[in-house]
Steps between C-alpha positions, in 0.01 A plus 500: 500500500620847408490815716204645329291191542599451859404861582160453331429178671590637833295828457197285435507386855538855646219760554488763228589784733828347601604363142722795414683478835560118479609520131761767577628275788496191272713687235741627756535152663553320158869607501597350843423153639494634860263778425282252314477278809433797722224614267332148515502524887375861488199405276422203725491727803273760308251212464565438131589124543409403147710776355793391723455135391504597143837678540634212703403232247661672211801672667745252365371508140498879499856523652667256245623776282727616780738201427604655186734796452326828578531629157263224390226568763297753313442264213444177691283605794191506282350243275440738207734341249344159567143632479591681167654182351200289600267768349696503164507125472107501553473772243688313246357159553151632486546607143607152398213319670647152460856399433548231234792333684726539794785658308278792386424573868868565572582705193 
């Protein structure tokens, strides 16, 4: 799960009037694991257990990009490239309808 999708899923579990505040805290916490864990505890203590659970469940998936050099972080922290590739494959295969053989799928 990428940052944008994590924020969206978490904000669904927070009251409307607190969403801006929580979104800002999440964005700030996404650069540091300790801040992220502190935010999970803070949301839990504020009574937003389901939002805290969402962050906790996906914390390792969202922080994976930090294992790579910092110069790569901006490009790999989201799934935009993968989503764009899948969208392009779908667009191109829709035109064909049915492929005559397996080789034509790969070319």
